[in-house]
C-alpha positions as CSV (number, residue, x, y, z in Angstrom):
1,M,27.3,5.3,-5.4
2,D,24.6,4.1,-7.7
3,D,21.4,5.6,-7.9
4,A,19.6,2.7,-6.3
5,T,22.2,2.4,-3.3
6,L,21.7,6.2,-2.8
7,A,18.2,5.7,-2.8
8,T,18.0,3.1,-0.3
9,E,20.2,5.0,2.1
10,L,18.0,8.1,1.8
11,V,14.6,6.6,2.8
12,R,16.4,4.2,5.5
13,D,18.1,7.5,7.2
14,A,14.8,9.5,6.6
15,G,12.4,7.0,8.0
16,L,14.7,6.1,10.9
17,L,15.0,10.0,11.7
18,A,11.2,10.6,11.4
19,K,10.6,7.5,13.9
20,R,12.8,8.7,16.3
21,M,11.5,12.0,16.3
22,L,7.8,10.7,16.7
23,A,9.0,8.8,19.8
24,E,10.2,12.1,21.2
25,G,6.8,14.0,20.5
26,L,5.8,15.9,17.6
27,R,3.5,19.1,16.9
28,T,0.8,18.6,14.5
29,D,0.1,21.4,11.8
30,Y,-2.8,21.0,9.2
31,K,-2.3,22.0,5.5
32,T,-5.5,21.7,3.4
33,S,-7.6,19.8,5.6
34,I,-7.9,18.0,9.1
35,S,-6.6,14.9,7.5
36,D,-4.0,16.7,5.4
37,V,-1.0,17.1,8.1
38,V,2.5,17.6,8.8
39,S,5.1,17.8,11.2
40,A,8.3,18.7,12.0
41,A,9.5,15.2,11.2
42,D,8.3,15.5,7.7
43,H,10.2,18.8,7.5
44,A,13.7,17.2,9.0
45,A,13.5,13.9,7.0
46,E,13.1,15.9,3.8
47,E,16.0,18.3,4.8
48,L,18.2,15.1,5.2
49,I,17.3,13.7,1.9
50,T,17.6,16.6,-0.2
51,A,21.1,17.9,1.7
52,R,22.4,14.5,0.8
53,L,21.2,14.9,-2.9
54,S,22.6,18.3,-3.2
55,V,26.1,16.7,-2.4
56,E,25.7,13.3,-4.2
57,R,23.4,14.4,-7.3
58,P,24.3,18.1,-7.8
59,T,23.0,18.5,-11.2
60,D,19.9,16.4,-10.8
61,G,16.3,18.2,-10.3
62,L,14.5,17.8,-7.1
63,I,10.9,18.0,-5.8
64,G,9.4,17.5,-2.3
65,E,6.4,17.3,-0.8
66,E,7.3,19.7,1.7
67,G,8.3,22.5,-0.5
68,A,12.1,21.3,-1.6
69,R,12.5,22.5,-5.0
70,R,15.5,22.3,-7.5
71,P,15.8,22.7,-11.2
72,G,18.2,20.3,-13.0
73,D,18.7,18.2,-16.1
74,D,16.5,15.7,-17.5
75,R,16.9,13.7,-14.1
76,R,14.6,14.4,-11.1
77,W,14.2,13.1,-7.9
78,V,10.9,13.0,-6.2
79,V,10.8,13.0,-2.2
80,D,7.9,11.9,0.3
81,P,9.4,12.0,3.7
82,V,6.5,10.8,5.4
83,D,4.2,9.3,3.5
84,G,0.9,8.5,5.6
85,T,1.3,11.1,7.9
86,Y,-2.1,11.1,9.2
87,N,-1.2,7.4,10.4
88,F,2.3,8.5,11.5
89,L,0.7,11.3,13.9
90,N,-2.0,9.0,15.0
91,G,-0.1,6.0,16.1
92,M,-0.8,3.8,13.0
93,P,2.2,2.2,11.9
94,Y,1.2,2.2,8.2
95,W,3.6,4.7,6.9
96,C,6.9,5.0,5.4
97,S,9.4,7.2,3.6
98,A,9.7,7.0,-0.3
99,V,12.2,8.5,-2.8
100,G,12.0,7.9,-6.6
101,L,14.2,8.9,-9.5
102,S,13.0,9.7,-13.2
103,D,13.8,11.1,-16.4
104,S,11.6,12.0,-19.6
105,D,11.1,8.4,-20.3
106,G,9.4,7.6,-16.9
107,P,10.8,6.1,-13.5
108,L,14.0,5.0,-13.2
109,V,14.4,4.1,-9.4
110,G,12.0,3.7,-6.5
111,A,12.7,3.2,-2.9
112,V,10.5,2.7,0.1
113,Y,11.2,2.1,3.7
114,Y,8.6,0.8,6.2
115,P,9.9,1.2,9.6
116,A,7.2,-0.7,11.4
117,V,8.1,-3.9,9.9
118,D,11.7,-2.6,8.8
119,E,11.0,-3.3,5.1
120,L,12.9,-1.7,2.6
121,W,12.1,-1.7,-1.0
122,V,13.7,-0.8,-4.1
123,G,13.7,-1.6,-7.6
124,G,13.8,0.2,-11.2
125,E,15.2,0.1,-14.6
126,G,17.5,-2.8,-15.0
127,L,17.0,-3.9,-11.3
128,P,14.5,-6.2,-10.3
129,T,12.4,-5.1,-7.3
130,S,13.8,-6.4,-4.1
131,R,12.6,-6.5,-0.3
132,N,15.5,-6.3,2.2
133,G,17.5,-7.5,-0.7
134,V,15.7,-10.5,-1.4
135,P,14.1,-10.1,-5.0
136,V,10.4,-10.6,-5.1
137,P,8.8,-13.1,-7.8
138,P,7.5,-11.7,-10.8
139,L,4.0,-10.8,-11.0
140,A,1.7,-13.5,-12.1
141,E,-1.5,-12.4,-14.2
142,R,-4.7,-12.4,-12.4
143,A,-7.8,-11.1,-13.1
144,L,-9.5,-8.0,-11.5
145,G,-12.2,-10.1,-10.1
146,T,-9.6,-12.2,-8.2
147,V,-7.6,-9.4,-6.4
148,A,-7.7,-7.0,-3.9
149,V,-7.7,-3.5,-5.0
150,C,-5.7,-0.8,-2.7
151,T,-7.3,2.7,-3.1
152,Y,-8.2,5.8,-1.4
153,A,-11.7,7.9,-1.4
154,H,-11.5,11.2,0.4
155,P,-14.7,12.5,1.9
156,A,-14.3,15.9,-0.2
157,H,-14.3,13.6,-3.3
158,L,-17.9,12.0,-2.8
159,S,-20.0,15.0,-4.5
160,D,-17.8,14.4,-7.7
161,G,-19.9,12.2,-9.6
162,A,-18.1,11.4,-12.4
163,R,-14.9,10.6,-10.2
164,Q,-17.2,8.2,-8.4
165,R,-18.5,6.6,-11.5
166,C,-15.2,5.8,-12.4
167,W,-14.0,4.5,-9.0
168,Q,-16.8,2.4,-8.5
169,A,-16.6,0.9,-12.1
170,V,-13.2,-0.4,-11.0
171,V,-13.8,-1.5,-7.1
172,A,-17.0,-3.2,-8.0
173,R,-15.0,-5.5,-10.2
174,A,-12.4,-6.4,-7.6
175,A,-12.3,-9.5,-5.2
176,T,-12.0,-7.0,-2.2
177,V,-11.0,-3.4,-1.3
178,R,-8.3,-2.0,1.2
179,M,-8.0,1.7,2.2
180,M,-4.9,2.3,4.5
181,G,-3.3,5.5,3.9
182,S,0.1,5.2,2.4
183,A,0.1,5.2,-1.5
184,S,3.8,4.1,-1.7
185,I,3.4,1.0,0.9
186,D,0.3,0.4,-1.1
187,L,2.4,0.3,-4.3
188,A,5.1,-1.5,-2.7
189,S,2.7,-4.2,-1.5
190,V,1.4,-4.5,-5.0
191,A,4.8,-5.2,-6.4
192,G,5.4,-8.0,-3.9
193,G,2.1,-9.7,-4.6
194,R,0.6,-8.8,-1.2
195,L,-2.2,-6.6,-3.1
196,G,-3.4,-7.1,-6.4
197,L,-4.1,-3.6,-8.1
198,F,-3.7,0.1,-7.1
199,L,-6.0,2.6,-7.9
200,Q,-6.0,6.5,-7.2
201,A,-6.9,9.6,-8.9
202,D,-4.6,12.9,-9.3
203,L,-1.6,11.7,-7.5
204,N,1.3,14.1,-6.9
205,D,4.5,12.4,-8.2
206,W,6.1,11.9,-5.0
207,D,3.2,9.7,-4.3
208,W,3.3,7.9,-7.4
209,L,6.9,7.5,-9.0
210,P,8.8,5.5,-6.2
211,G,6.0,3.0,-6.0
212,A,5.4,2.7,-10.0
213,A,9.2,2.0,-10.2
214,L,8.8,-0.9,-8.0
215,V,5.7,-2.3,-9.8
216,R,7.3,-2.1,-13.1
217,A,10.6,-3.6,-11.9
218,A,8.7,-6.6,-10.6
219,G,7.1,-7.4,-13.9
220,G,3.9,-5.4,-13.7
221,T,2.5,-2.3,-15.4
222,A,1.7,1.3,-14.0
223,V,-0.2,3.5,-16.0
224,T,-2.1,6.8,-16.2
225,V,-5.6,6.8,-17.4
226,H,-7.5,9.7,-18.1
227,A,-11.4,9.6,-17.5
228,G,-14.0,11.5,-16.0
229,G,-11.9,14.8,-15.8
230,H,-9.4,13.1,-13.7
231,R,-5.9,11.1,-14.1
232,W,-6.1,7.6,-12.7
233,H,-3.0,6.0,-11.7
234,V,-3.3,2.3,-11.7
235,A,-0.7,-0.3,-11.1
236,G,-0.5,-3.9,-11.0
237,N,-0.2,-7.0,-13.0
238,T,-0.6,-6.3,-16.8
239,Q,-4.4,-8.1,-16.9
240,A,-5.8,-6.4,-13.8
241,V,-4.3,-3.1,-15.0
242,A,-6.0,-3.6,-18.5
243,E,-9.3,-4.7,-17.1
244,A,-9.3,-1.5,-14.2
245,S,-8.3,1.0,-17.5
246,T,-11.3,-0.5,-19.8
247,A,-13.7,0.2,-16.6
248,L,-12.5,3.4,-16.1
249,I,-12.6,4.5,-20.0
250,E,-16.0,3.0,-20.2
251,A,-17.3,4.8,-16.9
252,G,-15.7,8.3,-17.7
């Protein structure tokens, strides 16, 4: 089985498991804050994925949001079993399961399954991004001022002046802003042309790599920019990303 096919099976199986467990009732646990939550579905979905990878890709490395770790060769899988857990546990359908594969050169494959609308996104190196098996159109060049930025601003970060200055430097130049709570769905939506630019700071690899692979495979750009003491993850069409990157550097 090739990597992309495996990734699509993993995210679909994990997403459907989480959806079924949610319907049956779940307990909520808190990690770092009231909005940083985890459930038995997160753990069960991650275990499903990691068990399958142990069989299908035993020499690959692995890292999961809920603690799965395995050293490996140059290739490494990242696993976000339920991205958007706060939404998931509070009855909002904007959540997904995401898996990415990368090597020392960057993302190789990304897969995102969005159960609420039964959308499965996959793409990567040599594999144009598709949604439910249909290739998405290549991203068209558009200026930052004409697109919607999908982003996130945690209340705990509002007192960080440098971070806020950089963030505002980008969003103030955009046509509009959306904050919905799942980085991987946001990035898939950018790859599909529904949203124009992705912007977040200091993401973990499992929040970034699956969607970054989708954006790149749709003809876009996904970069990390250091500004204001933070790592800014920016993805979208090349023109908008270039404008956002310049704004970050100038503000930082």
